[in-house]
N, C-alpha and C positions, 0 to 999 in steps of 0.2 A: 846218384847223377851227377855229372860233372858237366859244367857250361861250356858250350859250343864256342862261346864268344871270342875266347883268345886261344883255345888250343889247336885249332884245325886251320888256322888263316896263314898263308903266307906274308912277309913283311910287307909286300908292295900291295895288299890287298885295301889297308886304310889309305893308302895314296890313291888307288883307283876310286875309292869312295868319295874321297875329297876332290877328286876332278869330276865326279858326277854331280857332287853338291856345287862345285862352281858353275858346272854348266846351267845348272838349275838358276843359280843366282843371275848369271848373264840372261838368261830367257825371262826371268820375271821382272827384271831391273830394265831390261832393254826399252828406252824411251818412256821410263816412269815420269818423269818430270812433264811430259805431254800427254800422258795417259788419260782415256776417258774414264772418269770416276762417277759414281753415283751421287748426284748433287744433292739430293735430300740427305743423306748420310753427312756429306762433307760439312752442309751447313749445320747439323747438329754438333759434328765435331768442333767447328769453329765455336760456336756457342759454348761447349763444354770445356774448351781449352781457355776460354776468357773468364769464367765463373766457378768456382768451386761447388757453388749449389746447383748449377746444372750440370756440372760433372757428376756430383753425388747422385742426382735423381735422373741422369739422362734426360736432362731437358733439351728441347728442340730450338727454340729461340731464345735470344739473348735475355730478354725479360723473364724467363721460365715459366711461360705460361702453361704449356703442354710438353709432354715426354715425347721421345721418340715412339713408334709403334711397337718397338721391340725391347727385349732386354739391352742393356748398353755394354756388357761387358767387353766385347770386341773393340768398342768405340772409344773405351777408357785408354786404351793402349794409343790409339791414334790421337786421342785429345793429348796425352802425355807426349807424344812424337813431335807434335804442333807446339806445345809449349817449350820443349826443349830446342827444338831447330827453327821455329816461327811458322809463318802460315804459307806454305808452298803445296801444290799439289805432290811433289815427291815425299814431303813430309807425311802425307797422309797415307800414302801407298806403301811406305818404308816399311811398316811394321808388317804387312801382308807377304813382302818378299823376303824378310827375315824369317817370318813364320813357316812360309813355303819351303825355305831352304832347310830349316830345322827339321820339319816334317821329313824330306828326304833322308835326313842323317839318321832320325829316329826311326824309321823304317827300317834302314839297314842295320842299325843296332839290334832290333826285335828279331829281324829274320834270321840272322846271324845266330844269335841266341837259340832259335827255334830249329833251323835247318841248316846252318852254315854258312860259311863265307861266299861260296858260289851262288847259292840261292839269294844271299842277301844281296850282292853288286847287282844282279839280275834285277831283283825287286826295286832298288834305289833307281836303276836307269830306266824302268819301265815306268816308274812314276812320274820321272822327268819326262818321258815321250808321251804322257797322257795328255790330250789337249784340254779336257775340261779343269786338270788342275793346273795346266799353264795359264789358260785365260783366267781363271779365278785369282790367282795369285799376282795378278797384273793390276788389280783394282783395289777397291776399299770395303771389300764385302766381307761380313763377319764369318763366313763359311771358312775362310782359311784357318782362323783360331780354332773353330770347332774343330776341324781334321785334324790339326796338330795335337789337340788334347786327347782325342780319341785314341789317335796312334799311341801317344805317351800311356792310356790306359791300357791299351793292347799290351805296350811293354811291360807295365806292372803286373798285368795279368800273367804273361809269359814267365816273368819271374816267380810270381805265386806259384804256377804251374811246378815249376823246377824246384823250389825250396819248401813249398806247404807253408809259409810264413803269412801270419794274419795281417802283418804290417804291409805287405805287399799289395793283397787285395784291398786292403783299406784305402792304400795310395790310388788303386785304380778307380775306386768307387769316388775319391776326391777329385781325380780327373774329369771323370764323368761329370760330377757336379759342377765343376769350373767350365766345361764345355757346354752345360746348360746356360750359365750366363751368356754365353755367345750366340747360341742358336736354339736355347729353350727345349721343346719336347724331342726335336732330332737328335739332341744328344743320348737320350734314353732308349734310342731304338739299338744302340750297340750292347745295352746290358745283357740281354739273352745270349748273345756271341761270347761276351766275357764269363757270364755263368756257366754257360754248356761246356767252354774248354776247361774251367777249372774244376768244375763237379766231376767231369771224366777223368781227368788226367793229374790233378793234384795228389800228393803222398798223404796218407792217412786215411781213417776210415771215412764212412760217407757221412756219418753225422757230423764228424769235425768239419768235413768240407762244407756241409751245408750250413753249419753255424757261421763258418767264415764268410760265406756268399750272403748271409742275412745281414752280417756286420758290414760288409762292404756296400752291399745295397742300403743300408740305413745310412752310411755317410755319404753315399752319391745323393740320396733324397734329401738329407740335412743341408750339404753343401749348395743343392740346387735351389732351394727354397729359402735359403738364409738372407739376400738381398730383397727378395718379394717381401718377405714378413717384416723387414725394416720399413720398406715402403708402406705395407698396408697399416704399420703401428704408428705411421708419422700423421699427424693430423693434415688434414686436406688443405687447410690454410698455409701450411709450412712447405708445401711442395707442388709441383706442378701437376696438373690433371692428367691423368693416364690416358694416353692415346688408345685407341683401338677398343675401348670401354664404355658402354653406355652409362655406367655408375661410378666412374673414378676408380675401377676396380684392377689392381694389376693382376689378380688371378684370372679375372676375366681377357685381360689382354693375351696372358701367355696360353691357357688352356683352351680358350675358344676362338678368339680372333686369329691369333697365330697357330693354334692348334686343331682340334677337331673340326672346328667350322671350317677349314682349308679343305677337309675331305670332299666336301659336297657344294663348294663354291667355287665356281670355275674362273672368276673374274673380281677384281675389287669392286666394292659397292659405292655407293655414294656418287659424287662428281668425279672422283678418279675413275670409277668404272663406267659412267655413262657418257662423259665428256672425253676422257683422255684414254677410253679403251682401245681405241685404235691402235694408239701409239704403244701402250702398255702391252699389247698383245704381242707385239714383235719381240719383247723381252721374256715372254712366257713360252712354254711350250705347249701348243694349241691341239696337237693331235690328242684325240679322245683317249680316255682311259682303256688300258686293256693289256694283256702280257706281251703283245709285241711294241708297245709304245715306246720303249728306247731302243728297240732294234733296228728303226729304220729312220730315214731322213736326217734332220738336224741332230737329234738325239742321239742316233747311232754315231754320227761323225764327231759328237763330243766325247762319247765314253765306251761304245759297244765294240772298237776294234778288238780288245783283247778277250772279249766274254767268251766266245768258243772254246780257245785255249785254257781260259780259268775254269771253266765248267768241265771240261775233260780233265784238267788237273784235279779238280775236287773229287770226282768221282773215283777215277783211275788209283788215286792217292790212299782214299778211302778202303778201297779193295785191296790194293797191294800191302797195306799194313794191318788188315784186318785181324792177323795172329799176333801182332807185336804186344808187349805187355802193357797194361792200363794206362800206364804213366808214359808211354812213348810221346816224346816231345813233338816229332813232326807230325804225328796224327792230330794230336791237340791243336797244333798250329792250323792244320787243315779245317778242324772244326771251327775254331775262331774265325778265321777270315772267310771261311765257307758260309758260314751262319751271318756273319756281317754282310756280306754281298747278298744272299738271299732276303734278308729281311729289308734292307735298304732299297733293293730293286723292286719287291713287292709294294714298300711304301709309295715309291714314287710312280709306279705302275698304276695305282688305284687313286691317287689323289687328284683334286680335280684340277688344282693350280699349283705348278711348280716352275720355278725359273730354270735356264739352262746350266746356271752356276751351281744347283743343288748337285748336278749328278758328280760333281768332283769329289763327293763322298763315296762314291762308288771305286774311285783310283785305287787308295791303298789296298784295299782286298784284292782288287783285281790283279794289280802287279806283284802282291805276294804270292797269290795263288800260282801265276803263270811261273815266278821265279822259282819258288819251291818245286812246281812240277818239272821244269826244265833241268834244275839241279838233279832231281831224283833221275830223271831219264838220260842225263849224262852219266851218272854213277852205273845205270844198266844199259849202255849204249846198244848192245846187240839185242837184248831183249825187247828195249823200248822203241827201237828204230821204226818198225812198220808204223806203231800209232803216231810217234812223234811227225813222220812224212805225211800221214793221213791229216791230222790236225793241221799242219801248217800250210797244206794245200787247200783245205777247206778256209782257212782264216785268211788266205790271200784271195780266194774265190769271193768270200763275203766282203773284204775290203773293198774289190772293185765293184762289187754290188753298192756298196755305201758311197762311193766316189762320185760326185755330179758331174759327169762328163760333158755336159752342157757348158760348163763353166770352167773345165779345166783343159788344159791342152792335152794331146793323146799320150804324151811320154809317161806321166804318173801311172794310170791305170795299165799300161802297157807294162812298166816295170815291175808293178805289184805282181800282175798275171805272169811275167816271166819269171820271177822268184819262185810263185808257186809251182810252176812248170819244171823249173830246174830241180826243185826240191823233189818232186815226183820223180824225175828222171834219176836223179842221183840216188834215190832210196833203190828204183830197179837194179841200177848197177852195182849197188852193194849186194843186194839180195843174190845177184848171180855170182860176183866175184870176190864179196866179203873185203875183210882187211879193215883193221883197228882204225889206221889214219883215214879211209874213205868213210867210215861210219862217223867218226868225229866231224869230219868236213862236212857231213850230211845234216849233223845235227846243228851246227853253226849256221849252214844255209837255211833250215827251218826256222831258226829264231829270227835270220833277217827278214824271212818271208812274213812272220807274225807281227813283227814290229816295224817294218818300214813304213807301211801306210799312216799309223798313229804318229810317228816320228816326224815324217813330213809334214803332217797336218799342224801339229805343235809349231815347227819352224814357220809355216805359213802363217800362224797367228803372231808369232813375234815379228814377222818381216813387216805385215802389215800393219802393226802396233793396235793390235785388236784387245778387248778386255773381257770381264766376267760377262756380259750380256750377248757376246759374239760366238758364233760356233764357226768351225774350220770350212772354208770355201764357200761362205754364205754369199748370197745374191748381192749386189751393191746397194741395192735400195735399204735393204736392211742395216747393212753398215752406214749407209747416211743417216739414218733414223737414230740409231745408236750414238753416231757421233756428234749428232744435232740436239738429243734430247738429253741424253745422260751427261753430254759433255757443256751444257748450258753456262758453265763457269768461266770456259775459255772464249765463249761467244758473247755474252751479255755486253751490248755496244757501252763503249763509255759514256756517250750523251745520254743514255737511258738511266746509268749510274749518278751521273750528275743532275739531271731533272729530279731523281728520287731524293735526292740529297738537299736541294732547293725546297722541294715542294711541302716536306713536313713542317715548315713555319716553326722550327723550334718544340713541337708537340712532344709529349712522353712516346706517343706511339706515331712514328713518321707515316707509317702505311700499315693497313689490315689486308690481307690477302684470303681469298677463299681456298681453304687446304694447305696445308704446310708444304704441299709440294710446289704450288705457285709461290709461296714465300721464300722457299729454298735460295733460288740464285741471288737474290738480293741480300739475303741474309749473310751468305758466303762471301758475294762481292764487297760488301760493305762492315759487315759486323754490327750493323744498326737492327734494332727492333724492327720487325714485320709480323704484326699479330696474326698468328694462322688461325682461321675461322674454319671450325668443324675438324680439326686435326688431318690427318693423311687424306683421310677420304672424303672428308666435308661433312661426313653424317653425324658427327658426334658432338656433344652439347657444348663445349668451349668454345668461343664466351657466348652467354646467351644473348639473346635481342635487347633484354634489360640492361645488359652489361656494355652492349654497344652504344645503346642509346646514352647510358651515365658517361660513358667516355665522350661522345660527340658533344654531350650538354655542358661538360666541364672543360671543354677545349682541350682534350688531351688526344684527341684523334682527329683528323680531318680528311685523310684519303683512305678509300676502300676500294681494292682491286674488286671489281663487282661483274664476272662474267654470268650470261644468262643460265639460271637454274631454278628449280622450283623451291629451294631453301628458303624459309621465310624471312631468315636474317637478311639474307643478300637482296630479296624482293622488296622489303622494306627500304633498303639503301636505294634501289634501282627507282623507288617511287617517291624518295624525300630528297635525294641528293641530286647534285648536277654532274653530269658526265664533263670530264675536263680531257683536255689533250695532253695527256700524261700518259701514254700508252706503254706499259711494262708487258705483260702477256696478253691480258684481257684489259676491256675497258676499265677506267679508273674513276670514281665518282667522289665528289668534293661535299663533304659534309661540314657545315661551320656556319 
């Protein structure tokens, strides 16, 4: 079997791929210096960039008392960027811009190897036109690195399917393990897709293929758990407390708090859920679990535009290539991307709590399937014309249904509907009069009908400077919430920062705040310690009430941000300390 990566592409194809990557870079970077970022992660990155101890363990606060509530893999990259370029919003966002552009380039290379240059160019362009991917790559969320590493794993698997080499499938496992450092269990969801493609189509006997998969899976697990084992073996006194766990356990954080516990937990617990739930709910997909959860409303506008075309491509290609040899690379590609799409779609449909930016993980398989399907249809223009026309018309009608007409001018739904109608009309004309050129023009028109709406949605995200927490064409109040809440770093008034800096009176801990979420704005703005009480949610043990009392008694802590809550630590503070006129986000009590 020869690689398709170089033998069947014209000289201008790499230039076209470069142009697509350039468009992606502009879309992701436009306004990056003023972009809305997740302040909790940004504060942790500042702490990690200032201390190698915090860097090594993913410490959230400068003193390293508690970790992030996630593995720090993606934030290591951001912290290194801040160390290299200084503390700027653009320095935090820069790694995601680069990772997003690399994802486009890698997807092009992978699909080119699997199905040729036409499919590769279409897949890369459709990925850039995916609103979920555009929104994600304009912020500081770890999913960008996750997706890049998973597409790299798909590329290594494609090479393994072609060559049958153990090293290639081991490399795929290593990429999945690194992706685990970025987003934990979500990375493992792609393993069945990689395994199915290799087991189906790689050369060699079944036993050899199965043995290679076992080796690749073992590498994936070993790389995934490597950093966790280092943390678990480090004495508790030499590292921060592991947020998201009741017993200082990194395994509880990963497998329960960020893993299986999310399947049945609709909102965050503790203070973050009870007091900030109304705000946080606007960052999450609130529609109930079900098969149609991602097909309508905001989730649909994030990711579902290409879904009808992708599903038809998946089914049609499996049927059309059913008699090909077992090692057929195109069918293996369809199995890989199709299994990826189905598993992630089901996972996001049944999970109780997901954020909008999670859906970007569906963008690569959607783009690849539609690209491969469109290229295959182009090669069989006459035979595939009727199916292409029907799919394009249905996709256009579905897109019109997704568009929120009450918040849009009439032209966009009308234009998408017109493209669908024009495709139907062109198909009817070709059916009557025939003609190779007319068939080609109809296929191009059909592709425009499928891609127009998501492309305009992506452009709207860039023009309005929206980020990972946003969805296309969202109501203005939702945008106001994301701009205010996630962008606290840009809006923390200088007088508040000045009062905070004066109020600590030289204490080792100038301020303690209930939850890491409330501590984050001041940590990012000043780089000084704000002791987080209860971790991200406020429900976790550190620091204990005895520890707080000791810090107060030894004159190491004076001020505590103390919102009304049932937490016994804060109740004690509110009973024994004086409220002072230093308002940060919630009332502040003076203990001393």
